[in-house]
C-alpha positions as CSV (number, residue, x, y, z in Angstrom):
1,M,-1.4,-7.7,-46.0
2,A,-0.4,-11.1,-44.8
3,E,3.3,-10.2,-44.9
4,R,2.6,-7.0,-42.9
5,A,0.6,-9.0,-40.3
6,R,3.5,-11.5,-39.9
7,A,6.0,-8.7,-39.5
8,L,3.9,-7.0,-36.8
9,E,3.5,-10.3,-35.0
10,L,7.3,-10.9,-35.0
11,L,7.8,-7.4,-33.5
12,A,4.9,-7.6,-31.0
13,M,5.5,-11.0,-29.4
14,P,9.1,-10.4,-28.2
15,L,8.1,-6.9,-27.1
16,Y,5.2,-8.5,-25.2
17,A,7.4,-11.0,-23.4
18,G,10.1,-8.4,-22.6
19,A,7.6,-5.9,-21.3
20,W,6.0,-8.5,-19.1
21,L,9.3,-9.4,-17.6
22,C,9.9,-5.7,-16.9
23,V,6.6,-5.4,-15.0
24,L,7.5,-8.6,-13.0
25,G,10.9,-7.1,-12.1
26,A,9.3,-3.8,-11.0
27,A,6.7,-5.7,-9.0
28,V,9.3,-7.7,-6.9
29,S,11.9,-4.9,-6.7
30,P,12.2,-2.9,-3.5
31,R,13.5,0.1,-5.4
32,W,10.2,1.9,-6.1
33,L,11.4,4.9,-3.9
34,S,14.7,5.7,-2.4
35,M,15.7,8.1,0.4
36,S,19.0,9.3,1.8
37,T,19.5,11.5,4.8
38,S,22.3,13.9,5.8
39,L,22.2,12.6,9.3
40,L,23.2,9.1,8.2
41,P,25.1,9.6,4.9
42,A,26.5,6.1,5.0
43,E,23.0,4.6,4.7
44,S,20.1,4.9,2.3
45,Y,16.5,3.6,2.4
46,Q,14.5,1.9,-0.3
47,L,10.8,1.2,-0.4
48,G,9.0,-1.4,-2.5
49,L,5.6,-3.0,-2.7
50,W,6.6,-5.9,-0.5
51,E,9.5,-4.9,1.6
52,T,11.7,-2.0,2.7
53,C,15.5,-2.1,2.8
54,V,18.4,-0.3,4.3
55,V,21.4,-0.1,2.1
56,Q,24.9,0.7,3.4
57,D,27.8,2.2,1.5
58,A,29.9,-0.8,2.4
59,G,27.7,-3.0,0.4
60,G,25.4,-4.5,3.0
61,M,21.7,-4.6,2.6
62,E,19.0,-5.5,5.1
63,C,15.4,-5.9,4.0
64,R,12.2,-6.3,6.0
65,A,8.9,-7.5,4.6
66,L,5.9,-5.2,4.8
67,D,3.4,-7.3,6.8
68,G,-0.3,-7.1,6.1
69,L,-2.3,-5.1,3.5
70,L,-4.5,-2.9,5.7
71,G,-1.5,-1.3,7.4
72,L,0.0,-0.1,4.2
73,S,-0.4,3.3,2.7
74,P,-3.0,3.7,-0.1
75,E,-0.3,4.1,-2.7
76,L,1.3,0.7,-1.9
77,Q,-2.1,-1.0,-1.6
78,L,-3.0,0.2,-5.1
79,G,0.4,-0.7,-6.4
80,R,0.1,-4.3,-5.1
81,V,-3.4,-4.9,-6.4
82,L,-3.0,-3.3,-9.9
83,T,0.5,-4.7,-10.5
84,C,-0.6,-8.2,-9.8
85,A,-3.6,-7.7,-12.0
86,S,-1.3,-6.4,-14.7
87,L,0.9,-9.5,-14.5
88,A,-2.1,-11.8,-14.6
89,A,-3.7,-10.0,-17.6
90,G,-0.4,-9.9,-19.4
91,A,0.3,-13.6,-19.0
92,L,-3.3,-14.5,-20.1
93,G,-3.1,-12.2,-23.1
94,F,0.2,-13.7,-24.2
95,L,-1.1,-17.2,-24.0
96,L,-4.2,-16.3,-25.9
97,A,-2.3,-14.4,-28.6
98,I,-0.1,-17.4,-29.5
99,P,-2.8,-19.5,-31.2
100,G,-4.2,-16.4,-32.8
101,L,-1.0,-15.6,-34.7
102,S,-1.0,-16.1,-38.4
103,L,2.4,-17.8,-38.1
104,V,0.9,-20.6,-36.0
105,N,-1.0,-23.3,-37.9
106,G,-2.5,-25.0,-34.8
107,C,-5.7,-23.1,-35.1
108,E,-7.7,-22.9,-38.3
109,E,-8.2,-19.6,-40.0
110,G,-11.5,-18.1,-39.1
111,G,-13.4,-16.3,-36.5
112,A,-11.9,-18.3,-33.6
113,K,-8.4,-17.4,-34.6
114,R,-9.2,-13.7,-35.0
115,S,-11.0,-13.7,-31.7
116,L,-8.0,-15.1,-29.9
117,G,-5.7,-12.6,-31.5
118,A,-8.0,-9.7,-30.6
119,A,-8.4,-11.0,-27.0
120,G,-4.6,-11.2,-26.6
121,A,-4.2,-7.6,-28.0
122,L,-6.9,-6.3,-25.7
123,L,-5.4,-7.9,-22.6
124,G,-2.0,-6.6,-23.5
125,V,-3.3,-3.0,-23.6
126,L,-5.2,-3.6,-20.4
127,A,-2.1,-5.0,-18.7
128,G,-0.1,-2.0,-19.8
129,V,-2.7,0.4,-18.3
130,L,-2.9,-1.5,-15.1
131,C,0.8,-1.2,-14.7
132,L,1.1,2.5,-15.6
133,V,-1.6,3.6,-13.2
134,P,0.1,2.5,-9.9
135,V,3.6,3.5,-11.1
136,S,2.4,6.9,-12.0
137,Y,0.4,7.2,-8.8
138,V,3.4,6.4,-6.6
139,A,5.5,8.8,-8.6
140,R,2.9,11.6,-8.2
141,W,2.8,11.0,-4.5
142,A,6.6,11.2,-4.3
143,V,6.6,14.5,-6.2
144,L,3.9,16.0,-4.0
145,R,5.8,15.0,-0.9
146,F,9.1,16.2,-2.3
147,F,7.8,19.8,-2.9
148,D,5.5,19.9,0.1
149,E,6.2,23.3,1.8
150,A,4.7,22.0,5.1
151,L,7.7,19.8,5.6
152,P,10.9,21.3,6.9
153,E,13.8,21.5,4.5
154,V,16.0,19.2,6.6
155,A,13.4,16.4,6.5
156,P,14.3,13.5,4.2
157,R,12.2,13.0,1.1
158,W,11.5,10.0,-1.1
159,E,12.9,10.1,-4.6
160,F,12.2,8.0,-7.7
161,G,13.7,4.5,-7.7
162,D,14.8,2.2,-10.5
163,A,11.6,0.1,-10.3
164,L,9.5,3.1,-11.3
165,F,11.3,3.5,-14.6
166,C,11.2,-0.3,-15.1
167,G,7.5,-0.2,-14.5
168,W,6.9,2.6,-16.9
169,A,8.9,0.8,-19.6
170,G,7.0,-2.4,-19.0
171,G,3.6,-0.7,-19.0
172,L,4.3,1.2,-22.2
173,G,5.8,-2.0,-23.8
174,L,2.7,-4.1,-23.0
175,A,0.4,-1.4,-24.4
176,A,2.5,-1.1,-27.5
177,A,2.6,-4.8,-28.0
178,G,-1.2,-5.1,-27.6
179,M,-1.7,-2.3,-30.2
180,L,0.6,-4.0,-32.7
181,L,-1.2,-7.3,-32.2
182,G,-4.5,-5.5,-32.8
183,V,-3.2,-4.0,-36.0
184,S,-1.8,-7.3,-37.1
185,A,-5.2,-9.1,-36.5
186,R,-7.0,-6.4,-38.5
187,S,-4.5,-6.7,-41.4
188,A,-4.8,-10.5,-41.4
189,A,-8.6,-10.2,-41.5
190,R,-8.4,-8.0,-44.5
191,A,-5.9,-10.3,-46.3
192,P,-7.4,-12.1,-49.3
193,P,-7.6,-15.9,-49.1
194,T,-4.5,-17.7,-50.3
195,P,-4.9,-19.7,-53.6
196,A,-4.4,-23.4,-53.8
197,G,-0.8,-24.4,-53.6
198,P,1.2,-26.5,-56.2
199,R,0.4,-29.7,-54.2
200,G,-3.3,-29.3,-55.0
201,S,-2.7,-28.7,-58.7
202,R,-0.4,-31.6,-58.8
203,R,-2.9,-33.9,-57.3
204,A,-5.5,-32.7,-59.8
205,T,-3.2,-33.5,-62.7
206,N,-2.4,-36.9,-61.3
207,T,-6.1,-37.8,-61.1
208,V,-6.8,-36.6,-64.7
209,L,-3.9,-38.3,-66.4
210,P,-5.1,-41.9,-65.9
211,R,-8.6,-41.0,-67.3
212,T,-7.1,-39.6,-70.4
213,E,-5.0,-42.6,-71.0
214,Y,-8.0,-44.9,-71.0
215,V,-9.7,-42.6,-73.5
């Protein structure tokens, strides 16, 4: 059981860190949605949570920040709030999970260590869900707008950007890492206590030998 818990921890923690970085990259990226028009084939438009950009085929790129929160669409408002909440929950969960690992000896074995590990696992799953919700919501909005029959066929439509796929990967990674940490904490709790090591037996023999010599 102990070896299984350590193996799961070695798999979960790098996955946790990598998934959190994916969520961070998706949050700051302006490539949530992209749009190109037939009227201006040399330019394409990109939309993110914080800015919108115009990309030219020659390689130039000009971005403009989206000012304010109330003036944004509900999709972007939800994306900002939940993505920031996902980053905060993921960072806190990662920090709490470190002392709860069985590989770390800084915290004594017991209820406190298991509680820290369980809290880190729960926050990891929560961070993954908080990331998947806005990403999926923005993707659903883009799909509905793309197949909206009320719009003329020549009207440009938003399509999926790279940040959506990065957000999906990060959200699923955080949820998977949290589940692995939860299984690891449960396996460590079921593991039997380790017997005394050779150092303890050696000390016992050293303390017995002088007494026998006097006898």
